[in-house]
N, C-alpha and C positions, 0 to 999 in steps of 0.2 A: 167621722167626727172632724171638725175643723182643725183641731190641734194636731192631727196626725201628719199632714204635710209639713208642719213646722218641725216636728221632731225628726221626721225622715230627713229633712234638710240638714238639721243639726247633726244627726248621726252620719250623714254623708260627708259633711265637712270634717267631722271627727275621724272618719275612716280614712279620708285622704291624708290627714295629718299623720295618723298612725302608720299608714302604708309607707309614707315617706320617711317616717322615723319610728322604728320598732319600739314597742312598749318598754323593752329592756333598756333602750337608749334614752328614754325620757328621764330628766332629772327630777328630784323630789318636788321642786316648785311647779313643774309642768304637770306632774301627776296630781298634785293637790289642786291645781287650777282646774284640771279636767274633772276631777271628782266633785269639786264645788259647783261646776257648771251643770253636771247631771243632777246633783242634789237640788239645786235651785230650780231647775226646769221642772222637776217632779213636784216640788212644793207649789209652784205656780200653776201646775196642770195635774192635780192629783187624780183627776178622772182617768188618766192613763192607766193607773193601777187597777181600775175596774176591768179594763180590757185585758190586762195581764192576768188578773184573777180568773176571768171568764175563760181565757185561753188555757190556763192551767187546769181548770176544772174539766174542760172538754178533753184535754189530753189524758187526764187521769181516768175519766169515764170511759174513754176509748180503750185504754189499757186494761181497765177492769172487765170490760165486755169481752175483749180478746182472751183474757185469762179464763173467764167464766165459760166461754164457748169451748175452749180447749179442755177444760175440766169436764164439761158435759160429754164431749166426744170420747174422753178417756174413761169415763165412769158410768156408762149407760146402764149397765146391769145393776149397779148399786143404786142409781137414781130411780130407775123405772121398775126394777124387779127385785128389790131387796126383800129378803125373807122376813124382815122385821116390820114391814109396812103392810097396811091393809088397803084393799082396793074397794072403792065405792062406785057404783054405776055399772056400766057394761064391762065385764072383765076382758072382753075381746073387742073393745071399742077401737075405732080407727084413729082416734086422737087421745093422747094421754096428757093430763094435767097433774103435775106433782106439786103438792102444797106443803111447805114447811110452816108449822103452826105451833102456838103455845096456848094451853087451855086458859091462861090468864091474859091473853092478848085481846084488848078491846076491838082492835081492827079485825082480828080473826073472827070475832063474833059477827061483825058486819059482813065479812067475807063468807060466813057460813050460809047466809041467805043467797049470795051469788052462786055458791056451789049447788044449793038445792034448786034454784031456778034453772041452772044449766042442766042438771040431771033430769029435771021435769020436762024441759023443752027439747032436749037432745038425747035420745036413747042410745046414741052411739059414742058417747064420751066416757072415758075411763079416768077416774080420779084416784090418785095415789096419795095417801096421807102420811106425812113424815112428822112424827111428834118431835118437837124441837124445844124442850123446856129450858128457856133462858131467862125467865122473869122471876127468879128466886127459888128458894127451897120449897115453897108451896107448889110451884109448877112441877118441880122434880117429883114431889110426893104424889101429885095427881097423875103424872105420867107412869109412875111405877104401878099404881093401881090399874091404870088403863092397859098397860102392857100385860099384866096378869089377866085381866078380863079378856083381852084379845086371844090369849092362849087357851082360856077356858071355853069361851063362847064366841068364836070368830064370826059366826053367822049373825050375831046380835051386835057386832061392833059398831055398825053404822048408827044404830039407835042409841047406843051408849055415847058415841061421839056427839051426836046432836043434843042429847040430854045434858051432858056435862058442859060442852062449849056454849050451849044456848041458855044455860042457867044464869040466874042473877048472883051477884057476889063473887068472891074469889074462889077459884077451884083449889082444893087441897085434898089431902088424903080422905078426910071425912066426907066431903061432898062427892068425891069420886066413888067411894064405897057406897054411898047412898044411891048414886046413879046405877051402880052395878046391882044393888039389891032390888031396885025397881024393875030390873030386867031378869030377875030370878037367879042371880048369882050371889051367894051369901058372903058375908064378911069372912067367915071361916075359910071358905074356898079361896077367896082372894089372898088372904094372908098365907095360906099354905102354898099357893102358887108363887107368891112373891119370895118366900123363903127358899123354895125349891129351884126357882128359875129367875134370878135377878135380871133386871133390864139393862145392866151396865153395857153390854156389847151393843145393844140397840142405840143407846145414847151416844156412845163413843163413835159409832159409825156415822151418825147424823151430824154430830159436832164437827168431825173431821171433814166431812163432805161440805158442810156449810162454810167452814173456814176456807177451803180450797176454792169454793165458788164466790167467796167474798160477800156472803150473806151476813148482814149485821142486825136484821130485825125480822119480825113476822107481821103479816104473812109474806112469804116469798114463794114464787112459782117457778117451775121449769116446764116450758112447753116447747117441744121440738128441741132445737139447739139454742134456745134463748132463756136467759134468766130474767124474770120479771119480779121486781121488788115492790112491795106495798100492796094495799088493798085497792087495786086498779078499777074494780067494779065489773059488773056482769057484761056490759056492752064491750069493754075492751077485751075481756076473755073470749067472748063470742066471736069477735072479729079475728082474733088470733087463731081460734079453732077453724074458722071458715077459710082463712088463708092457708093453714096447714093442709087442708083438703084440696085447695086449689093449686098451690104451687110447692107444697112441701116445706114451706117456711112460714114464720109468723107474720112476716111482712112481704107482700108480693110486689 
């Protein structure tokens, strides 16, 4: 930008003054004059603040990625092989995609198609589904039913997942029970399992993991040592899977 040389010149001049006369030695009038100069320059060239904001965002994003990568490295068993999660696709697949989702997340419904396409085209991918109910009490209620269904009929969980996530309207306890009944698991069975084995530990583990990873929304994925936030689409997921096979990282 054309304004940058000007501000660099101004800052250089300021630096020379300050180096010759330490800030502590400046009198009140000099400090005021210096502050007014900086203020006026920014008012006349406010676009500088856009550069500052962009630099801050990049710095924050870099810090977030570094923290996420460290969390993934330190929590691989919890992320990729938690006893609370279900696996869809090839259980011995050479690449694993972990998805954090909420049954009431509209973007997750779009991402459901991405997962189905991936599993149809690539028989060597393993999907791990982490239920992350963050969109209100109805999401939590749907999760509790889902958790009970998983324990009763794990072999039917993938069909339950598609039925509930792919349905119209908001997911809640009633719609989750309806999905379970359509697959041969009665409401009585669901309620008995919910009473006997609450899903609290499952939710707490996922919430803690998401917080440490810096996940703030759904869907979010973990592939290899990378956190991917948002419904990035099939093509992006496919590219990351191919790169994992080529170089062991999502970006080669």
